[in-house]
C-alpha positions in Angstrom: 0.0 0.0 0.0 1.2 3.5 -0.8 2.3 5.8 2.0 -0.6 7.6 3.6 -0.8 11.2 2.4 -3.1 12.9 5.0 -1.6 14.3 8.1 -4.0 13.7 11.0 -4.0 14.9 14.5 -2.2 12.5 16.9 -5.4 11.3 18.5 -6.7 10.0 15.1 -9.9 11.6 13.8 -9.9 15.4 13.5 -12.0 17.4 15.9 -14.4 18.3 13.0 -15.3 14.6 12.8 -17.7 15.2 15.7 -18.9 18.6 14.5 -17.7 22.1 14.6 -18.0 22.6 10.8 -20.6 22.2 8.1 -20.9 18.6 6.8 -20.2 19.9 3.3 -16.9 21.4 4.5 -15.8 18.3 6.4 -12.5 16.8 5.2 -12.5 13.0 5.7 -9.8 11.0 7.3 -8.8 9.7 3.8 -9.0 12.7 1.5 -10.9 12.2 -1.7 -7.8 13.1 -3.6 -6.0 9.9 -2.4 -6.8 6.8 -4.3 -7.2 3.5 -2.3 -8.7 0.2 -3.2 -12.1 -0.3 -1.5 -14.2 -3.0 -3.0 -11.8 -5.9 -3.2 -11.9 -9.7 -2.9 -10.6 -9.3 0.6 -13.2 -6.9 1.8 -16.2 -8.6 0.2 -15.3 -12.2 1.2 -14.4 -11.2 4.8 -17.4 -8.9 5.1 -19.9 -11.5 3.9 -18.3 -14.2 6.2 -18.6 -11.9 9.2 -22.2 -11.0 8.3 -23.0 -14.7 8.1 -21.6 -15.4 11.6 -23.2 -12.3 13.2 -26.6 -13.0 11.7 -26.7 -16.5 13.2 -25.5 -15.4 16.6 -27.9 -12.4 16.8 -30.8 -14.4 15.6 -30.3 -16.8 18.6 -29.8 -14.0 21.1 -32.8 -12.0 19.8 -35.1 -15.0 20.1 -33.6 -15.8 23.6 -33.6 -12.4 25.2 -35.3 -10.1 22.8 -32.3 -8.0 21.8 -29.2 -8.1 19.6 -25.6 -7.1 20.0 -23.6 -4.8 17.9 -21.8 -6.3 14.9 -20.4 -3.2 13.1 -17.9 -2.3 15.8 -16.7 -5.9 16.3 -16.5 -6.1 12.6 -14.3 -3.1 12.4 -11.9 -4.6 15.0 -11.8 -7.9 13.3 -11.3 -6.3 9.9 -8.3 -4.2 11.1 -6.8 -7.2 12.9 -7.1 -9.6 10.0 -6.1 -7.1 7.3 -3.1 -5.8 9.2 -2.0 -8.9 11.1 -2.7 -11.6 8.5 -2.8 -10.1 5.1 -0.5 -7.1 5.7 -3.0 -4.7 4.2 -3.2 -1.5 6.2 -6.1 -0.1 4.1 -8.8 1.6 6.2 -11.2 1.8 3.3 -11.2 -2.0 2.8 -11.6 -2.4 6.6 -14.6 0.0 6.5 -16.3 -2.1 3.9 -15.7 -5.3 5.9 -17.2 -3.6 9.0 -20.2 -2.3 7.1 -21.0 -5.7 5.6 -20.5 -7.4 9.0 -23.1 -4.9 10.5 -25.7 -6.3 8.2 -25.7 -9.5 10.2 -27.1 -7.7 13.2 -29.5 -5.6 11.2 -31.2 -8.4 9.3 -31.4 -10.6 12.4 -33.2 -7.8 14.2 -35.6 -7.5 11.2 -36.3 -11.2 11.1 -36.9 -12.1 14.8 -39.5 -9.4 15.6 -42.2 -10.5 13.2 -41.7 -13.8 11.3 -41.6 -16.1 14.4 -45.2 -15.0 15.1 -46.2 -17.2 12.2 -44.9 -20.2 14.1 -46.5 -19.0 17.3 -49.9 -19.0 15.4 -49.2 -22.5 14.0 -49.1 -21.3 10.4 -45.6 -22.7 9.6 -42.5 -21.1 8.1 -39.7 -22.2 5.9 -36.1 -21.1 5.3 -36.9 -20.1 1.7 -39.7 -17.8 2.9 -37.5 -16.1 5.5 -34.8 -15.5 2.8 -37.3 -14.0 0.3 -38.8 -11.7 2.9 -35.3 -10.6 4.0 -34.1 -9.9 0.5 -37.2 -7.8 -0.4 -37.1 -5.8 2.8 -33.3 -5.6 2.7 -33.3 -4.2 -0.8 -35.6 -1.3 0.2 -33.8 -0.8 3.5 -30.4 -0.4 1.9 -31.4 2.0 -0.9 -34.2 4.0 0.7 -31.6 5.7 2.8 -30.0 7.2 -0.4 -32.3 10.2 -0.9 -32.0 11.2 2.8 -28.3 10.3 3.3 -27.2 13.9 2.7 -29.7 15.3 5.2 -29.0 12.7 7.9 -25.3 12.4 7.6 -24.0 15.6 5.9 -26.4 18.4 6.8 -27.0 17.0 10.3 -23.2 16.5 10.9 -22.5 17.4 14.5 -26.2 17.4 15.4 -26.8 13.7 15.0 -24.0 12.0 16.9 -24.2 8.5 15.5 -22.4 7.1 18.6 -21.7 3.6 17.2 -20.7 5.0 13.8 -18.2 7.2 15.5 -17.0 4.4 17.8 -16.4 2.2 14.6 -14.6 5.1 13.0 -12.4 5.5 16.0 -11.6 1.8 16.0 -10.7 1.9 12.3 -8.5 5.0 12.5 -6.7 4.1 15.7 -6.3 0.5 14.5 -4.7 1.8 11.2 -2.5 4.2 13.0 -1.6 2.2 16.0 0.0 4.2 18.8 -1.6 5.5 22.0 -5.1 5.9 20.7 -5.2 2.3 19.6 -3.9 1.2 23.0 -6.7 3.2 24.6 -9.3 1.4 22.5 -7.6 -1.9 23.2 -7.7 -1.2 27.0 -11.4 -0.4 26.7 -12.0 -3.5 24.7 -10.2 -5.6 27.3 -12.1 -4.1 30.2 -15.5 -4.2 28.3 -14.9 -7.8 27.2 -13.8 -9.0 30.7 -16.7 -7.2 32.3 -19.2 -8.9 30.0 -17.7 -12.4 30.4 -17.4 -12.1 34.2 -21.0 -10.9 34.5 -23.0 -12.1 31.6 -20.9 -15.3 31.0 -19.4 -16.6 34.2 -22.2 -14.9 36.3 -19.8 -13.8 39.0 -22.2 -10.8 39.4 -25.5 -9.9 37.9 -25.9 -7.7 34.8 -28.9 -6.0 36.5 -29.2 -4.2 39.8 -32.8 -3.4 40.6 -35.0 -2.5 43.6 -38.7 -2.8 44.0 -40.4 0.2 45.7 -43.2 -1.7 47.4 -44.9 1.4 49.0 -45.1 3.0 45.5 -47.2 0.3 43.8 -44.3 -2.1 43.5 -42.6 -0.1 40.7 -39.0 -1.0 39.9 -35.9 1.2 39.6 -32.5 -0.1 38.7 -29.7 -0.2 36.2 -28.4 -2.7 33.7 -24.8 -3.1 34.8 -23.5 -3.5 31.2 -20.2 -2.0 30.0 -21.5 -1.4 26.5 -24.4 0.7 27.8 -22.0 2.9 29.7 -19.9 3.3 26.6 -22.9 4.3 24.5 -24.0 6.8 27.2 -20.5 8.5 27.2 -20.5 8.7 23.4 -24.0 10.2 23.0 -23.4 12.6 25.9 -25.3 13.8 28.9 -28.2 15.6 27.2 -29.4 12.7 25.0 -29.0 10.1 27.8 -31.0 12.4 30.2 -33.8 12.7 27.7 -33.9 8.9 27.3 -33.9 8.4 31.0 -36.6 11.1 31.4 -38.9 9.1 29.2 -38.3 6.1 31.4 -39.1 8.2 34.5 -42.5 9.0 32.9 -43.2 5.4 32.3 -41.8 3.7 35.4 -42.4 6.4 38.1 -45.6 7.8 36.5 -47.6 5.6 34.3 -46.9 2.2 35.8 -47.7 3.2 39.4 -50.8 4.9 38.1 -52.0 1.8 36.4 -51.2 -0.3 39.4 -53.1 2.1 41.7 -56.3 1.9 39.7 -55.9 -1.8 39.0 -55.2 -2.9 42.5 -58.8 -3.6 43.4 -59.8 -5.2 40.1 -60.3 -8.9 40.0 -60.8 -9.1 36.2 -58.0 -8.4 33.6 -58.0 -5.2 31.7 -57.4 -5.5 27.9 -55.0 -6.2 26.3 -53.7 -8.3 29.2 -55.3 -11.6 30.2 -54.0 -11.3 33.8 -55.5 -8.9 36.4 -53.3 -5.8 37.1 -53.4 -6.7 40.8 -51.5 -9.8 40.0 -48.9 -8.1 37.8 -45.5 -6.8 38.7 -44.0 -3.6 37.2 -42.4 -5.4 34.3 -45.7 -7.1 33.5 -47.5 -3.7 33.4 -44.7 -2.3 31.2 -44.9 -5.3 28.8 -48.7 -5.4 28.5 -49.5 -1.7 28.6 -46.6 0.8 28.5 -45.0 -0.6 25.4 -48.1 0.4 23.4 -47.7 3.9 24.8 -44.1 3.9 23.7 -45.0 2.6 20.3 -47.5 5.4 19.8 -44.9 8.0 20.9 -42.3 6.5 18.5 -44.8 6.5 15.6 -45.8 10.2 16.3 -42.1 11.2 16.7 -41.4 9.5 13.3 -44.2 11.4 11.6 -43.1 14.7 13.0 -39.5 13.9 12.0 -40.7 13.3 8.4 -42.6 16.6 8.4 -39.6 18.6 9.7 -37.2 17.1 7.1 -39.7 17.0 4.2 -38.2 20.1 2.5 -34.7 18.6 2.6 -36.0 15.2 1.5 -37.6 16.9 -1.6 -34.4 18.8 -2.2 -32.4 15.5 -2.0 -34.7 13.8 -4.5 -34.4 16.8 -6.9 -30.6 16.7 -6.6 -30.6 12.9 -7.3 -33.0 13.3 -10.2 -30.8 16.0 -11.7 -28.0 13.6 -11.9 -30.0 10.8 -13.6 -28.6 9.7 -16.9 -25.6 12.1 -16.7 -23.2 9.6 -15.4 -20.3 10.3 -13.1 -18.0 13.2 -13.8 -14.6 14.3 -12.6 -16.2 16.8 -10.2 -18.0 14.0 -8.2 -15.8 13.1 -5.2 -15.5 9.6 -3.8 -17.5 10.4 -0.7 -20.4 11.9 -2.8 -20.9 8.9 -5.1 -24.6 8.3 -4.3 -26.5 5.3 -5.6 -28.5 6.6 -8.6 -32.1 7.6 -8.1 -33.1 4.9 -10.6 -31.8 2.3 -8.1 -34.0 3.8 -5.4 -37.0 3.8 -7.7 -36.1 0.3 -8.8 -36.0 -0.9 -5.2 -39.4 0.6 -4.6 -40.9 -1.0 -7.7 -39.4 -4.4 -7.0 -40.5 -4.2 -3.4 -44.0 -3.4 -4.5 -44.3 -6.1 -7.2 -42.6 -8.8 -5.1 -44.8 -8.1 -2.1 -47.8 -8.2 -4.3 -47.0 -11.3 -6.5 -44.7 -13.6 -4.6 -47.1 -16.4 -3.4 -45.7 -16.9 0.1 -46.3 -13.2 0.8 -49.4 -12.5 -1.2 -49.8 -8.9 -0.1 -51.7 -7.8 -3.2 -51.5 -4.3 -4.5 -52.5 -2.6 -1.3 -50.1 -4.8 0.7 -47.3 -4.0 -1.7 -48.0 -0.3 -1.5 -48.1 -0.3 2.3 -44.8 -2.2 2.3 -43.1 0.5 0.2 -44.6 3.5 2.0 -43.9 2.3 5.5 -40.5 1.1 4.6 -39.5 4.5 3.3 -41.2 6.4 6.1 -39.5 4.4 8.9 -36.2 4.2 7.0 -35.9 8.0 7.7 -37.0 7.5 11.3 -34.6 4.6 11.8 -31.7 6.6 10.3 -32.4 9.4 12.8 -32.7 6.9 15.7 -29.3 5.4 15.1 -28.0 8.9 14.9 -29.2 9.4 18.4 -28.5 6.1 20.2 -26.9 3.6 17.8 -28.3 0.6 15.9 -28.0 -1.7 18.9 -30.7 0.4 20.7 -32.7 1.3 17.7 -36.4 0.6 18.6 -37.1 -1.5 15.5 -39.9 -3.4 17.2 -41.6 -0.1 18.2 -41.7 1.2 14.6 -42.8 -2.3 13.4 -45.7 -2.2 15.9 -46.8 1.1 14.5 -46.7 -0.2 11.0 -48.4 -3.5 11.8 -51.2 -1.7 13.5 -52.1 0.1 10.3 -51.3 -2.8 7.9 -53.6 -5.2 9.8 -56.4 -2.7 10.2 -56.4 -1.9 6.4 -56.4 -5.6 5.5 -59.3 -6.2 7.8 -61.2 -3.3 6.4 -60.7 -4.8 2.9 -62.3 -8.1 4.1 -59.0 -10.0 4.4 -59.5 -11.6 7.9 -59.0 -14.9 9.6 -55.9 -17.0 9.2 -55.3 -15.7 5.7 -55.5 -12.1 6.9 -53.1 -12.6 9.8 -50.6 -14.4 7.6 -50.6 -11.7 5.0 -50.3 -9.0 7.7 -47.3 -10.7 9.3 -45.6 -11.2 5.9 -46.1 -7.6 4.9 -45.0 -6.6 8.4 -42.0 -8.8 8.1 -40.9 -7.0 4.9 -41.3 -3.6 6.6 -39.5 -4.7 9.8 -36.5 -6.0 7.8 -36.4 -2.7 5.8 -36.5 -0.7 9.1 -33.7 -2.6 10.7 -31.5 -2.7 7.6 -32.1 1.0 7.0 -30.8 1.8 10.5 -27.8 -0.3 10.0 -27.2 1.2 6.5 -27.3 4.8 7.9 -24.9 3.8 10.7 -22.4 2.4 8.2 -22.8 5.3 5.8 -21.9 7.7 8.6 -18.7 5.8 9.3 -18.0 5.8 5.6 -18.5 9.6 5.4 -16.1 10.1 8.4 -13.5 7.8 6.9 -13.9 9.1 3.3 -15.3 6.0 1.5 -17.7 5.6 -1.4 -21.3 5.2 -0.1 -22.6 3.6 -3.3 -20.0 0.9 -3.1 -20.7 0.2 0.5 -24.4 -0.1 -0.2 -23.9 -2.6 -3.0 -21.7 -4.7 -0.7 -24.2 -4.5 2.2 -27.0 -5.8 -0.1 -24.8 -8.7 -1.2 -23.9 -9.5 2.5 -27.5 -9.5 3.7 -28.7 -11.7 0.9 -26.1 -14.3 1.8 -26.4 -13.9 5.6 -30.2 -14.2 5.5 -29.6 -18.0 5.0 -27.7 -18.2 8.3 -30.5 -16.3 10.2 -33.2 -18.3 8.6 -31.4 -21.6 9.4 -30.9 -20.6 13.0 -34.6 -19.7 13.4 -35.8 -23.0 12.0 -33.2 -25.0 13.9 -34.3 -23.4 17.2 -38.0 -24.1 16.3 -37.2 -27.7 15.6 -35.1 -28.1 18.8 -37.3 -26.2 21.3 -40.3 -24.7 19.6 -40.6 -21.0 19.3 -42.4 -19.7 22.4 -40.8 -22.2 24.6 -38.9 -21.0 27.7 -35.6 -21.6 25.9 -36.6 -19.3 23.0 -39.5 -17.2 24.2 -39.3 -14.7 21.2 -40.8 -11.8 23.2 -41.2 -9.3 20.4 -42.8 -11.9 18.1 -45.2 -12.8 20.8 -46.3 -9.1 21.0 -46.7 -9.0 17.2 -48.9 -12.1 17.3 -51.1 -10.4 20.0 -51.5 -7.2 17.9 -52.5 -9.1 14.8 -55.0 -11.2 16.7 -56.3 -8.3 18.6 -57.1 -6.3 15.5 -58.6 -9.2 13.6 -60.9 -9.8 16.7 -61.7 -6.1 16.9 -59.8 -5.6 20.1 -56.8 -3.3 20.3 -55.7 -0.8 23.0 -55.9 2.3 20.8 -56.2 4.5 23.9 -52.7 3.5 25.0 -51.3 4.2 21.5 -53.0 7.6 21.5 -51.6 8.4 24.9 -48.1 7.9 23.4 -49.1 10.2 20.5 -50.2 12.9 23.0 -46.9 12.6 24.9 -45.0 13.1 21.7 -47.0 16.2 20.8 -46.3 17.6 24.3 -42.6 17.2 23.6 -43.1 19.0 20.3 -44.9 21.9 22.0 -42.2 22.4 24.6 -39.4 21.9 22.1 -38.0 18.7 23.6 -36.4 16.1 21.2 -39.3 13.6 20.7 -37.6 10.4 19.7 -35.2 10.3 22.6 -38.0 10.6 25.1 -40.2 8.2 23.2 -37.4 5.7 23.2 -37.1 6.1 27.0 -40.8 5.3 27.4 -40.6 2.2 25.2 -37.4 0.8 26.7 -37.0 -0.7 30.2 -35.8 1.9 32.7 -32.8 -0.3 33.7 -31.5 0.0 30.2 -31.8 3.8 29.9 -30.3 4.1 33.4 -27.2 2.2 32.1 -26.9 4.7 29.2 -27.4 7.6 31.6 -24.5 6.4 33.8 -22.2 6.9 30.8 -23.6 10.3 30.2 -23.0 11.3 33.8 -19.4 10.2 33.6 -18.9 12.3 30.6 -20.4 15.3 32.4 -17.9 15.0 35.2 -15.0 14.4 32.8 -15.9 17.6 30.9 -16.3 19.5 34.2 -13.0 18.3 35.6 -11.0 19.1 32.5 -12.8 22.4 31.8 -10.4 25.2 31.1 -7.4 22.9 30.8 -7.5 20.0 28.3 -11.2 19.4 28.0 -11.2 18.3 24.4 -8.3 15.9 25.1 -10.0 14.4 28.1 -13.3 13.8 26.2 -11.4 12.4 23.2 -9.6 9.9 25.5 -12.9 9.0 27.1 -14.6 8.5 23.7 -11.8 6.2 22.6 -12.1 4.2 25.9 -15.9 4.2 25.6 -15.6 2.9 22.1 -13.5 0.1 23.3 -16.0 -0.7 26.1 -18.8 -0.9 23.5 -16.7 -3.1 21.1 -15.4 -5.4 23.8 -18.8 -5.9 25.4 -20.3 -6.6 21.9 -17.6 -9.1 21.0 -17.8 -11.0 24.2 -21.6 -10.9 23.9 -21.2 -13.0 20.7 -18.9 -15.4 22.6 -21.4 -15.8 25.4 -24.1 -16.3 22.8 -22.1 -19.2 21.3 -21.8 -20.9 24.6 -25.5 -20.5 25.1 -26.2 -21.9 21.6 -24.0 -24.9 22.5 -26.0 -25.2 25.8 -22.7 -25.0 27.7 -23.2 -23.9 31.3 -20.5 -21.4 32.1 -22.4 -19.6 34.9 -19.9 -20.6 37.5 -20.8 -17.8 39.9 -24.4 -18.9 40.3 -23.2 -22.5 40.8 -20.4 -21.7 43.3 -21.8 -18.8 45.4 -25.4 -18.0 44.2 -26.2 -15.6 47.0 -23.3 -13.3 46.3 -23.5 -13.6 42.5 -27.1 -12.7 42.5 -26.7 -9.7 44.8 -28.0 -6.4 43.5 -25.4 -4.6 45.7 -22.5 -6.4 44.1 -23.7 -5.7 40.6 -24.2 -2.0 41.4 -20.8 -1.8 43.0 -19.0 -3.3 40.0 -20.8 -0.9 37.7 -19.7 2.0 39.8 -16.2 0.8 39.7 -16.4 0.7 35.9 -17.7 4.3 35.9 -14.8 5.4 38.2 -12.3 3.6 35.9 -13.8 5.5 32.8 -13.5 8.8 34.6 -10.1 8.4 36.1 -8.5 7.0 32.9 -10.0 9.8 30.8 -8.9 12.7 33.1 -5.5 11.2 34.1 -4.4 10.6 30.6 -5.5 14.1 29.5 -3.6 15.8 32.4 -0.5 13.7 32.2 0.1 14.4 28.6 
């Protein structure tokens, strides 16, 4: 490889990578004047292989615990390690392609597990071929529907939308390529994050959750998920966003849940949509059966408002893309501005419409095809903004899918398509939309990293579609294997989101759906609009468990104290060190999450702590103490390194 031309600051990425200049003026890490190979046999084969592995692992984890783990950041680390260490290719653009393709493994797994398993729960059956077809249709739209809004989300919103996991991946790529102190900081973070995950989530020496039930206050629960990756995300997104997310959880867990418990305490009969009386529920049951509908309504309303606010720029982006149709590439088009042609976007929409309509296993008809395209595009924009706020790992794909499925199922019923046939069609169309939403978020995240590094967005999008098409086989095979071994819905693979989707479809077809709860969420979203509070961050906090948002807030609090301690001296340096360390925490925790998932898939019991000293290992106090120690480490390392330099 030729000698690298650009001169960067010692800590890796320039300060402007995080904002401070207009996106159109940003100079990427690899200047567009420097030619480097990007789409090569190395990058495509490695990227597809990683996507295949991450798709299988995340499908298992999603069906088991209802969430997936980051693949983009581990992919970046693996790419740098293999390209430099094995193939002696210190090419950051190739490494970025590998990481982007690997990230598709997580995205498509999230899209598959939320809806399609509901068909098995209803006893309708499912095949590997069907899952692959749905994934390819939704994935095609998800990858290319980001194109007309890429400039708005990534360039014009540069510095406003943080894209925490994108920046973490960029830091890993840059520091890995450069080596030196910054890379060592990331490696230290990876080591600590990985060890923390294995010791807690793997060996179970302490719990990953510290919670307390407030019995006098209707038994609501407060606590924190003691997970290193959450603290890393919180540090990267900053104090404001993490506070807004936690604020949404406060509304849900310290407001709505106690209120419902108070009024339901004397009721002997269940209140729809639950089949269990509120008096017999704990706080998590109330959240699962009622509050998530409120959160889904808030997310849907926030998405609509986001579309309205960005409509002018979206139209402008379409006009710019349309203006370049048929003109071909010219010498004035820089590498980082090579958009996928608008004809590809239109082609993706037309194919999505026709395939959803005519493919027999989907059978959506013209209306189903139209809804698949409309909602896929609508929530592609929302998904892109959400990963800009909190990263793809915490993107509320299921919440946006719920909002889509509510309308899709209602429309099909009004058209007379009811019963088993109506539910099957609704879930198939919903599955296409869900995959598109998940993939769009992953695409936006990878395109942000590509923008920061200086890669070609069109090339990356082509590679991502190839990767998801191949990796869909791994996800589908894992789903069907688990169904054969345990049965979807069994305690081993409860598939929580799919169970909720099943309930929604059945509820609408039987003329029973808690619209009041959904509209309460819409009302809360409009309140945020009126008082000028960022809606989606608050809506996300309502939808997610409080323990999770508290874990993110912990990282935001650490960042606040790091900034305060270093203010007036080396503030930027301290925060930069902290971001590098936090990036490592996220990456290390994610990588070790995959390892723990492999042990779980092999049914290997490595929870030694619970077997040797169950009382201590299950202690809330120990979990909280270890999480505080992690926060102290993040603070001390960030400030000490900045001051000693």
